BAKEZA-630049 format. One line per field, with one value per residue: z, x, y of N, C-alpha, C, O in turn; residue in three letters; residue number from 1. Coordinates in steps of 0.001 Angstrom, whole numbers, plus 500000, padded with zeros to 6 digits. Each point is the difference from the previous one (the first is absolute). Example, Ala and Ser with C-alpha at 12.3 -4.5 7.8 and 13.67 -1.06 7.14 Angstrom:
n.up (507800, 498615) $
n.east (513190, 498614) $
n.north (494310, 501069) $
ca.up (500000, 500060) $
ca.east (499110, 500820) $
ca.north (501190, 501190) $
c.up (500000, 500730) $
c.east (500900, 499230) $
c.north (501200, 501090) $
o.up (500665, 500169) $
o.east (501036, 500509) $
o.north (499981, 501108) $
residuo (ALA, SER) $
num (1, 2) $
***
This chain:
n.up (500000, 498259, 500948, 501615, 501943, 500350, 500773, 502200, 501362, 500159, 501388, 502190, 500546, 500448, 502138, 500420, 501842, 500186, 498867, 501535, 498161, 498361, 498700, 500944, 498853, 497835, 501992, 499559, 499461, 501920, 501090, 499151, 500578, 502036, 500338, 499231, 501228, 501678, 499414, 499730, 501840, 500941, 497838, 499767, 500016, 498096, 498411, 500229, 499229, 497779, 499048, 500201, 498545, 498030, 499907, 499923, 497790, 500931, 500586, 501285, 501226, 499129, 502054, 499283, 502033, 500960, 500287, 498201, 500447, 498114, 501010, 497951, 501267, 498013, 501059, 500206, 497762, 501132, 499646, 501134, 500409, 499623, 497840, 500499, 498741, 502054, 498213, 502246, 498310, 501255, 499106, 501379, 498012, 501576, 497781, 501804, 498777, 498969, 499077, 499630, 501908, 498621, 499606, 501565, 498505, 502150, 498151, 502068, 499746, 501299, 501152, 500126, 500666, 499914, 501802, 498954, 500480, 498238, 500684, 497964, 500731, 498271, 499966, 501382, 501766, 499227, 501779, 498996, 502075, 498736, 501964, 499402, 498833, 502146, 499285, 499816, 501056, 500773, 501365, 498713, 502216, 498917, 500594, 501378, 498181, 501965) $
n.east (500844, 498856, 502024, 498670, 500477, 499208, 497890, 499698, 500383, 498377, 498287, 500375, 499756, 497860, 499970, 501060, 499053, 500077, 501629, 498725, 498815, 501165, 498355, 499594, 501549, 499535, 500195, 502169, 500411, 500342, 501960, 501691, 500042, 500706, 502223, 500998, 499935, 501485, 502060, 500261, 500376, 502044, 499501, 497821, 498389, 499809, 498806, 497763, 499007, 499729, 498286, 497943, 499526, 499308, 497842, 498487, 500324, 500047, 501508, 498291, 501888, 498665, 500824, 499962, 499612, 501563, 501995, 501188, 499721, 500612, 500313, 499903, 500831, 499606, 501858, 498131, 500174, 501928, 499778, 498724, 501817, 501626, 500394, 501429, 498218, 500588, 498715, 499781, 499506, 498165, 499087, 500613, 501082, 500520, 500163, 500960, 498973, 498294, 501872, 499447, 500994, 501174, 497969, 501422, 498731, 500421, 499190, 499180, 501955, 501396, 498392, 499781, 502117, 497972, 499021, 499076, 501033, 500581, 500932, 500097, 501088, 499537, 501672, 499355, 501038, 497897, 501381, 498333, 500678, 498929, 499552, 500707, 498172, 500628, 500720, 498124, 501661, 500192, 499939, 498276, 500342, 498600, 499365, 499129, 499612, 498982) $
n.north (498822, 500779, 500338, 500786, 498976, 497919, 499940, 500302, 498261, 498467, 500441, 499604, 497829, 499500, 500615, 498097, 499145, 502226, 498991, 499002, 499539, 499009, 499192, 498017, 498871, 499718, 501021, 499841, 497854, 498894, 500071, 498773, 497826, 499365, 499904, 498131, 498118, 499884, 499349, 497776, 498785, 500045, 500294, 500493, 498431, 498832, 501022, 499885, 498131, 499764, 501102, 499121, 498357, 500838, 500598, 498345, 500207, 497987, 501545, 500606, 499754, 498422, 500491, 497883, 500895, 498723, 500984, 499395, 502189, 498961, 501981, 499069, 501670, 499075, 500652, 501241, 500053, 499895, 497802, 501458, 498738, 501504, 499560, 498344, 499473, 499320, 499589, 499946, 498607, 499810, 501839, 501673, 499995, 501536, 500244, 500967, 501576, 498976, 499174, 497870, 499352, 498676, 499105, 499255, 498894, 499456, 498997, 500289, 498899, 501202, 498921, 502238, 499574, 500954, 499119, 498251, 501939, 498728, 501935, 499059, 501817, 498620, 501475, 501641, 499061, 500186, 499977, 498869, 500588, 498472, 500986, 497931, 500578, 500299, 497999, 501205, 498948, 502086, 498211, 500604, 500035, 498651, 502062, 498466, 501224, 500444) $
ca.up (500000, 499861, 500864, 499381, 500053, 498865, 498801, 499973, 499645, 498588, 499240, 500099, 499133, 498612, 499698, 499560, 500847, 500217, 501159, 501099, 499935, 500026, 499686, 501198, 500896, 499656, 499928, 499407, 498825, 500455, 500294, 498728, 499327, 500689, 499759, 498615, 499895, 500717, 499211, 498859, 500469, 500639, 499748, 500785, 501404, 500146, 499844, 501258, 501013, 499742, 500332, 501457, 500602, 499704, 500827, 501360, 499957, 500711, 499538, 501160, 499997, 501299, 500296, 501269, 500736, 500899, 500964, 499540, 498613, 499676, 498801, 499466, 499219, 499346, 500049, 498766, 499999, 500708, 501282, 501139, 501113, 501057, 499580, 499834, 501119, 499809, 500774, 500040, 500650, 500031, 498701, 498947, 500394, 499053, 500081, 499588, 499936, 498799, 499260, 499117, 500836, 500041, 501062, 499497, 500985, 499737, 500748, 500564, 499788, 501265, 501021, 500764, 501202, 499503, 500900, 500011, 498629, 499872, 498640, 499733, 498659, 499663, 498561, 499208, 500220, 501322, 500390, 501154, 500569, 500757, 500654, 499725, 501163, 500279, 499918, 501322, 499869, 501286, 500036, 501050, 500259, 499938, 500564, 499068, 500515, 499742) $
ca.east (499156, 500792, 499485, 499905, 501341, 500740, 499456, 500518, 501422, 500084, 499573, 501064, 501102, 499577, 499888, 501303, 500421, 501456, 500431, 500506, 499395, 501099, 499496, 499446, 501069, 500276, 498662, 500054, 499136, 498622, 499883, 499987, 498737, 498915, 500182, 499614, 498543, 499392, 500249, 499082, 498620, 499782, 501242, 500129, 500222, 501329, 500984, 500007, 500604, 501443, 500555, 499988, 500999, 501327, 500226, 500273, 500976, 501239, 501128, 500485, 499971, 499587, 500441, 499477, 500646, 499017, 499487, 500134, 499827, 501041, 499686, 501144, 499421, 500999, 499580, 500287, 501149, 499771, 499306, 500913, 499365, 499488, 498739, 498985, 499157, 499525, 498783, 499757, 498803, 500119, 499851, 500759, 500930, 499986, 501147, 499697, 501180, 500781, 500279, 498882, 498877, 499012, 500082, 499962, 499444, 500168, 499089, 500771, 499332, 499456, 499947, 501241, 499927, 500534, 500961, 501245, 500441, 501320, 500245, 501380, 500195, 501409, 500272, 498818, 498932, 499387, 499628, 499112, 499790, 498754, 499668, 498643, 499131, 499849, 498656, 499522, 499372, 499409, 498543, 499346, 498657, 498947, 498750, 498952, 498691, 498890) $
ca.north (501178, 501217, 501066, 501333, 500588, 499443, 500639, 501368, 499929, 499636, 501173, 501005, 499584, 500192, 501428, 500493, 501112, 499960, 499212, 500803, 501327, 500971, 501340, 500610, 500452, 501391, 500593, 501330, 500048, 500208, 501430, 500728, 499694, 500707, 501436, 500253, 499879, 501124, 501201, 499963, 500127, 501307, 500745, 501231, 499678, 499412, 501077, 500739, 499136, 499951, 501316, 500140, 499118, 500533, 501177, 499572, 498923, 500268, 499193, 499254, 498537, 499486, 498642, 499489, 498920, 499395, 500976, 501383, 500435, 500973, 500780, 500746, 501085, 500845, 501400, 500728, 500907, 501257, 499799, 500053, 499283, 500875, 500621, 498954, 499553, 498632, 499781, 498558, 499470, 498543, 499346, 500678, 501055, 501115, 500896, 501369, 500854, 499715, 501230, 500366, 500406, 498924, 498995, 498627, 499081, 498573, 499140, 498893, 498713, 499493, 501055, 500176, 500827, 501278, 500655, 499220, 500218, 500613, 500471, 500391, 500540, 499826, 499880, 500320, 499018, 500001, 498635, 500028, 498664, 500047, 498731, 499521, 499863, 498569, 499449, 499601, 498690, 499671, 499957, 500767, 499496, 501003, 499483, 499590, 500410, 499060) $
c.up (500000, 500852, 499234, 499984, 498832, 498688, 499852, 499598, 498518, 499127, 499999, 499080, 498528, 499596, 499540, 500792, 500219, 501274, 501061, 500016, 500121, 499747, 501240, 500965, 499742, 499762, 499389, 498802, 500395, 500257, 498715, 499266, 500625, 499738, 498578, 499839, 500687, 499215, 498797, 500443, 500544, 499815, 500854, 501457, 500213, 499859, 501277, 501097, 499835, 500380, 501510, 500638, 499720, 500848, 501419, 500078, 500693, 499458, 501109, 499782, 501406, 500137, 501340, 500573, 500935, 500915, 499487, 498544, 499779, 498688, 499606, 498969, 499346, 499937, 498685, 500164, 500724, 501314, 501121, 501197, 501070, 499626, 499862, 501281, 499652, 500933, 499891, 500666, 499792, 498642, 498859, 500585, 498900, 500239, 499431, 499978, 498826, 499203, 499117, 500785, 500120, 501218, 499330, 501124, 499550, 500885, 500449, 499850, 501251, 500983, 500812, 501272, 499646, 500890, 500083, 498570, 500026, 498543, 499880, 498563, 499689, 498494, 499143, 500130, 501438, 500292, 501297, 500444, 500959, 500595, 499690, 501292, 500256, 499910, 501389, 499855, 501301, 499880, 501160, 500169, 499949, 500521, 498885, 500610, 499644, 500749) $
c.east (500893, 499368, 499946, 501372, 500847, 499527, 500551, 501472, 500177, 499625, 501092, 501170, 499664, 499983, 501315, 500442, 501503, 500342, 500572, 499455, 501060, 499508, 499479, 501073, 500365, 498661, 499995, 499082, 498548, 499774, 499925, 498674, 498847, 500100, 499577, 498486, 499293, 500177, 499066, 498563, 499705, 501230, 500171, 500336, 501397, 501079, 500095, 500679, 501511, 500645, 500073, 501065, 501411, 500305, 500363, 501070, 501291, 501089, 500539, 499877, 499668, 500446, 499417, 500941, 498934, 499356, 499970, 499571, 501055, 499612, 501249, 499456, 501103, 499489, 500333, 501207, 499627, 499255, 501029, 499314, 499410, 498671, 498863, 499218, 499510, 498822, 499625, 498665, 500002, 499888, 500771, 500975, 499998, 501230, 499575, 501296, 500903, 500194, 498833, 498795, 498925, 500224, 499975, 499530, 500248, 499030, 500801, 499237, 499347, 499913, 501295, 499708, 500627, 501059, 501335, 500531, 501382, 500198, 501440, 500084, 501491, 500128, 498751, 498852, 499526, 499551, 499215, 499751, 498817, 499701, 498561, 499205, 499802, 498535, 499600, 499227, 499345, 498481, 499495, 498592, 499012, 498707, 499018, 498669, 498968, 498785) $
c.north (501246, 501099, 501325, 500681, 499502, 500621, 501419, 500010, 499687, 501211, 501074, 499645, 500229, 501474, 500621, 501233, 499926, 499242, 500930, 501417, 501098, 501425, 500710, 500494, 501460, 500686, 501397, 500138, 500233, 501490, 500819, 499795, 500780, 501499, 500365, 499965, 501174, 501299, 500053, 500255, 501396, 500882, 501253, 499709, 499424, 501066, 500816, 499193, 499950, 501322, 500185, 499126, 500497, 501222, 499594, 498929, 500416, 499086, 499113, 498493, 499535, 498552, 499582, 498961, 499446, 501040, 501443, 500171, 501076, 500679, 500769, 500979, 500807, 501438, 500699, 500920, 501288, 499857, 499996, 499359, 500911, 500662, 498987, 499766, 498606, 499780, 498525, 499726, 498498, 499320, 500669, 501011, 501062, 500859, 501356, 500791, 499698, 501291, 500461, 500492, 498937, 499114, 498634, 499097, 498570, 499239, 498783, 498687, 499414, 501164, 500035, 500789, 501349, 500635, 499260, 500006, 500644, 500385, 500482, 500491, 499947, 499792, 500211, 499018, 500112, 498578, 500069, 498562, 500080, 498630, 499634, 499910, 498511, 499581, 499540, 498698, 499543, 500007, 500846, 499459, 501151, 499387, 499664, 500397, 498940, 500423) $
o.up (500831, 499896, 498939, 499079, 499367, 499111, 498902, 499190, 499332, 498997, 498968, 499373, 499202, 498806, 499612, 499442, 500000, 501038, 499694, 500881, 500823, 500514, 500048, 500936, 500929, 498964, 499966, 499770, 499246, 499588, 499884, 499433, 499289, 499734, 499789, 499355, 499479, 499964, 499643, 499303, 499775, 500960, 500459, 500576, 500992, 500704, 500409, 500808, 500982, 500605, 500515, 500950, 500819, 500387, 500613, 501077, 499829, 499508, 499829, 499345, 500977, 499097, 500877, 499281, 499918, 500233, 500652, 499221, 500805, 499007, 500807, 499001, 500694, 499474, 499374, 501116, 499752, 500702, 499914, 500295, 500612, 500878, 499708, 501102, 498890, 501219, 498906, 501061, 499314, 499873, 498885, 501157, 498830, 501139, 498936, 500569, 500013, 500116, 499825, 499414, 500703, 500664, 498993, 501151, 498815, 501219, 499204, 500059, 499892, 499853, 500262, 500195, 499898, 499497, 500531, 499211, 500840, 499095, 500912, 499080, 500683, 499415, 499002, 499221, 500936, 499281, 500992, 499209, 500977, 499310, 500154, 501061, 499093, 500300, 500644, 499441, 500149, 499311, 501065, 499028, 500494, 499926, 498918, 501104, 498943, 499916) $
o.east (500900, 498805, 500605, 500320, 500712, 500805, 500361, 500411, 500841, 500659, 500262, 500585, 500877, 500008, 500018, 500626, 500570, 499363, 500837, 500345, 499871, 500582, 499984, 499692, 500368, 499369, 498950, 499434, 499250, 498984, 499174, 499450, 499204, 498989, 499359, 499422, 499015, 499092, 499502, 499247, 498917, 500739, 501109, 500893, 500654, 501009, 501095, 500743, 500737, 501072, 501005, 500658, 500898, 501149, 500867, 500277, 500483, 499720, 501035, 499076, 500498, 499795, 499785, 500556, 498834, 498792, 499421, 499962, 500132, 499699, 500550, 499397, 500648, 498919, 501016, 500395, 498935, 499803, 501015, 498854, 498989, 499279, 498866, 500527, 499526, 500137, 499953, 499699, 500881, 500392, 500022, 499886, 499757, 500410, 499386, 501005, 501176, 499187, 499798, 499043, 499009, 501035, 499318, 500407, 499902, 499991, 500705, 498770, 499075, 500726, 500615, 498898, 501223, 500896, 500973, 499726, 500279, 499642, 500528, 499519, 500812, 499254, 499806, 499048, 500798, 499172, 500468, 499585, 500030, 500093, 499091, 500543, 499624, 499089, 500729, 498904, 499649, 499423, 500614, 499282, 500274, 499790, 500024, 499657, 500065, 498963) $
o.north (500121, 500279, 500149, 500752, 500779, 500276, 500421, 500831, 500603, 500273, 500618, 500882, 500328, 500299, 501168, 500901, 498909, 500179, 500848, 500788, 500906, 500956, 501230, 500738, 500719, 499793, 500641, 501068, 500620, 500560, 500906, 500944, 500612, 500650, 501030, 500875, 500523, 500830, 501067, 500680, 500539, 500218, 500275, 500623, 500323, 499942, 500385, 500556, 500091, 500014, 500491, 500426, 499805, 500211, 500623, 499471, 501119, 498907, 499355, 499518, 500559, 499189, 500838, 499170, 500384, 499951, 500869, 499048, 500922, 499337, 500750, 499610, 500783, 500261, 499696, 500338, 500566, 500991, 499309, 500338, 499655, 500475, 500379, 500154, 499762, 500106, 499437, 500546, 499481, 498840, 499478, 500405, 499706, 500225, 500086, 499573, 500363, 500916, 501202, 500505, 500198, 500067, 499807, 500158, 499682, 500165, 499380, 499988, 499194, 500983, 498966, 500512, 500092, 500678, 500535, 499095, 500856, 499247, 500636, 499338, 500624, 499214, 499306, 500045, 499958, 499440, 500558, 499153, 500749, 498985, 500816, 499693, 499258, 500772, 499245, 499980, 498829, 500842, 500050, 499769, 501094, 498789, 500587, 499578, 499372, 499343) $
residuo (MET, VAL, SER, ARG, TRP, ASP, GLU, LEU, GLU, ARG, TRP, MET, GLN, GLU, GLN, GLN, LEU, PRO, ARG, GLY, PHE, GLU, ALA, LEU, LYS, ASN, THR, GLY, TRP, ILE, GLU, ARG, TYR, VAL, LYS, THR, MET, MET, THR, LYS, ALA, MET, PRO, GLU, GLN, MET, ALA, GLN, THR, VAL, GLN, ALA, SER, GLN, GLN, GLY, HIS, SER, ARG, ALA, GLU, THR, PHE, GLU, THR, HIS, HIS, PHE, ILE, VAL, VAL, LYS, TRP, PRO, LEU, PRO, GLN, GLY, ALA, HIS, PRO, SER, SER, LEU, ARG, LEU, LEU, VAL, ARG, GLU, ASP, ARG, ILE, ARG, ILE, GLU, GLY, LEU, PRO, SER, GLY, GLU, LYS, GLU, THR, VAL, LYS, LEU, PRO, LYS, PRO, ILE, LEU, PRO, ARG, VAL, CYS, LYS, ALA, LEU, CYS, GLN, ASP, GLY, ILE, LEU, GLN, VAL, LYS, LEU, ARG, LYS, ARG, PRO, VAL, ASN, ARG, GLN, TYR, TYR, GLU, THR, THR, ILE, ARG, TYR) $
num (1, 2, 3, 4, 5, 6, 7, 8, 9, 10, 11, 12, 13, 14, 15, 16, 17, 18, 19, 20, 21, 22, 23, 24, 25, 26, 27, 28, 29, 30, 31, 32, 33, 34, 35, 36, 37, 38, 39, 40, 41, 42, 43, 44, 45, 46, 47, 48, 49, 50, 51, 52, 53, 54, 55, 56, 57, 58, 59, 60, 61, 62, 63, 64, 65, 66, 67, 68, 69, 70, 71, 72, 73, 74, 75, 76, 77, 78, 79, 80, 81, 82, 83, 84, 85, 86, 87, 88, 89, 90, 91, 92, 93, 94, 95, 96, 97, 98, 99, 100, 101, 102, 103, 104, 105, 106, 107, 108, 109, 110, 111, 112, 113, 114, 115, 116, 117, 118, 119, 120, 121, 122, 123, 124, 125, 126, 127, 128, 129, 130, 131, 132, 133, 134, 135, 136, 137, 138, 139, 140, 141, 142, 143, 144, 145, 146) $
***
C-alpha cells in the first residue's frame, strides 16, 4: 500500500525541482523581483518611498555580538567631534551637528540600554558601543479574577 507521503515524494521528483533548492539560498533575486513589481504597479508611491529612504539613509554599519551592538559611522569631510551630538534611545541612535546641518539616524536591530553607551571618534569614524537590553525570562504571578 502506497502512503500519501510516498505519493508526494514521487510527485516532487517528477517536478524537476532543483536539488537542494540552491536558488533559495540567495534571496536577493526575490527582493529585486518584488521591487520591480511594486514599481510597475505603483510608480509614484515607489518613487516617493525610494526618495524618503535615501534622504534618511545612513552610511553607518551595525554589528552585533552576544551582549552588544556596535555602530561604526564614517563621518563626512569637515565633521569635528567636538561639534557632534550623539542621542541614544532604546531602539535607535541619532547624530547631530554634521557640517551639512542634517541629522542621521540609525535604527538598531535589538533594544539597548541607552544609558550604558560608549562612543569613540577616531580617524574619521565614530564608533558607538551599546549594551543590549537583557531579556527578562522571569515569571511573575498575577491574580485571576472570578
